[in-house]
Every structure is written in C-alpha cells, then in structure tokens.
N, C-alpha and C positions, 0 to 999 in steps of 0.2 A: 486456235482454229474455230472456236465457238463463234467469234465475231463474224466469220464468213457466212454463217447460217442465220444470224439474227435479222438480216434484211428480209428474210422470208417470213419471219414471225409477224411482221408488221403488215404483210399483204392482206388485203381484204378480198376474199373470194365471194362472189355472188352465188347464192344458192341457185341450183338449177335442177330440173327434173329431167331425167333421161328415161324415156319410155322403155319398157321391158324389151329386151332383144336388140336395142340400139347400140350397145357397147359390144365391141368384138375384141377378142384376144387371139392373135394369130401367132403360132409357133413359127419362128423363122430359122430354126436350126441352131445348133450349138447351145448357147445360153440366151438366145434372143427371143424376146416377146414384143410384138407390136400391138399396142392397145389403142383403139380408136372409138370415138363416138360418132363418127361421120363428119365432125367439124374439126376436131383436133386429133393429133396422133402423137403418141409417145412410144419410143422404143427403149426397152431395157437392154443394155449392153452394146448391141451393134457390133458383134464380133463374128466375122465370117471366115477369117484366115484359119487354116489348120496346119500350123508348122509341125514338122515331124519331131519326135523326141530328140533325135540327134541335133536338129537345128536349135531346139531350145537349150539343150545341154551345151552346145557350142556358143550360145549367145548370139546367134546369127538369125534373128527373127525380125520381120517387118511386115506391115500389112500386105496381103496378097491382093493386088489391085484387080486381078482377073476374078478371083473368088467374090470380091465385093461387088463387082459389076454384075456377075451372074446372079448373085442373091437379090440384088435390087431389081434387076430385070424380071426375075422369076416371081417376085412378090407383087409385081405391078404396083409398087408403092407410088401413090399419087401425091402424098403430102406427109411431111414429117416436121413436127414443131419442136420436139425436145428429144434428146438422147440422154439417158441416165445410166451410165455404167454403175453397177451395184457396188463395185470397189475398183481399185486401180491396178489390179494384177493384169498381166498382158492378155489373159484369156477373157477379159471383160472390157478392157479399155483401149486396147491397141488399135483397133480399126475405127473406133468412134470418131476421131477427128476427120478421117477421110470420108466417112459416111455423112458427117455434118457438112463438110465442104460440098459434097455432091447434092445434098438435099436442102441446104440452107438452114438446117435445124440448129438450135442452140444446144450446146453440150453443158449439162449440169452435173457437177460432181465436186469432189474434194480438190484441194490445192494440187495434190499429186496428179489427178486427172487433168486439171488445167495445165500443168506443166507438160504432160504428154501431148496435149493439144497444141501448146505453143511450140514444142519440139518438132511437130509435124506441120507447122505453119498455118494452123487454123487462125482465122481473123479473131482478134481480141473481142470484137463485138458479138461473136458467137460463143464465147466462153463465159 
C-alpha cells in the first residue's frame, strides 16, 4: 500500500500566504468538516446518512440520497475540490462517492475507499 502514497511525496506545492481569517472550517454534521480558503474546498468524510442501529446490524445500509441532498442544499456548497474520508468505515466513507458525483470532487483515500467508490460507480478519474 505504501506505493499508493509515494506519488504524493513527489508533488511540489507552492508556498502561499493566506490572510488571517480567510480559512474557514464549517461543521457539516456527523463527522464532516468543510475547509475552505475561498479558492479551494476540502471536505473530511462527507457522511450524511444516519442508518439506524437495526439497519447496521442487519447489514442493510446504503447512502441516504435525501439526506445527502438536504445537507448539500443546506450548506450552500458552491465548490468542492477534494473529499477525504479519514478511514474506510461506513460512517466516514459510505456517502463520499455520491457527494463526489454531485460536486465533481476528487475522492482521496485508501484502496478500500477507492473500492467503495468503484462499487457505487464513481468515475475512475475522480478516484
């Protein structure tokens, strides 16, 4: 798995100065944070579904499309560049492919997260 991340070590990031107050962090509910500097936006997790304990125990869970729509509308999200689930458990990664589809964001995560995205039909160019 280490090879998956070596490509990022070679990236050259230009230094930039962000004026005080220009970076915002918005709590989006559940485990979600939206971080923006006004030019770029990153979302941690992108999980809006809230399956019941019985649904989880029965293994019958899937993204709640209505909850995702409501959360994205409520947030007035204008731009999303990257979604980063902090790990691949359902309560962090399950909705991420759908949010990526709707926003055009790239989904950045482990191979397990990539497989979740593939399973939900996210375009390979966004993984």
